[in-house]
C-alpha angles and dihedrals in degrees: 000000000000123000091240094056098040115110110252093015110163098029097074094234101094119214091346088070090074098054109132095030127118116264118218125193133206114325090015097287113159114244102174142272126315103241100169146355130224112204121228114286125226111300093013134095097194120105113202124218124210108225119196114210125217093266096046103265116136127213135172126245130182115253100189092100099031118140134191117273113195121310099311108023145077127214125213126189092246127115123222094251092054091048095050093048095046119110112276118254114252128201114284129016118323114258125231093269093052092047089051091051091049092049092052093044097052094037090054092047092048092052090048093051093049091050091048092051091053091048092048092050090055103034105022129105134067113327115204093202092054091047092048095052089043089056091047089054090049090053092050093046091050092054093046096045093045089051091052091046092049091050092050091046092052091048092051097040097249126133125220094201103130092206095053123220131271088229091058114088091214109034092162089063091051090050091051093050091049093047093050090048092052093048093048094044095048092043091055091044093054091043088059092043093050090047091054091048091050092048093049096045094043092196131058093020095172092052093048091047089052089048088056089057093045091051091052090050092049093049090049093052093045093050091047092052092045091052092048093049100039097040139256093290088065095044102124090185090072091055106037128052108220125183093245097044106039087122137100110284098199128098113334115246131181089259091049093050091048090050091050091052093046092049091048092051095044094047092047092051095045093046090052091046091048090052091053091049091050092051091047090064090064092048089056089051090050092051091049089054095049115119111269 
């Protein structure tokens, strides 16, 4: 460990010189405040820092590879998940058994992170196949959920016609119910589609979930252009309910434009969220396989 990178270098007190400073983990994530330092025990070269979390819990992190972080911080090569699953710090210095558990814990997490980085470098990025099957799932969920919504509406006497009906004394209410139904259905459909894309891709779940949404948008535009050029009899949009086009296709009104924008935003957000959730499944599997 070089003098420049050592915590507390320059004040003559070693790691204890950084007590009270903010501790940042890998990628700059904030872990807590350094509230104490345990010097290396016999046969060890690793000093352990006691980090106090925001809600008062204390955990130990290794300080042998700590580096400065700004003017009032210290960075340790530990990710948030490893920190939060580390053994809690007890009063007094950690005994030999606790130090051994900590060594195994952080060594296993470090090996897991390195392996994941190599896998991500080789297999990461946007995967067209994952995005395609995610979009297919979104299409199927839209059809199923719209069928369920239509059945419930018929059973309760509501109409999902976004334009309302002249025979209805409050057509704007009918339009609102239909619009909300469309937004909820398509949001859930893209949440499921993004989840499938994230699960299939394993890495970069948010990007693959977003790719699912982009693919749906592209297909919608292409089908719309094809229908406009070839004629109404070839307009697939009138025959298939797709997640991005489950909307009225008549004259555009202010309400229709607003609904289009809302649906686009909601489906983009839910697809991205679904992708992250799908990727998170693999992270849980990776953590379960980490060395004990």
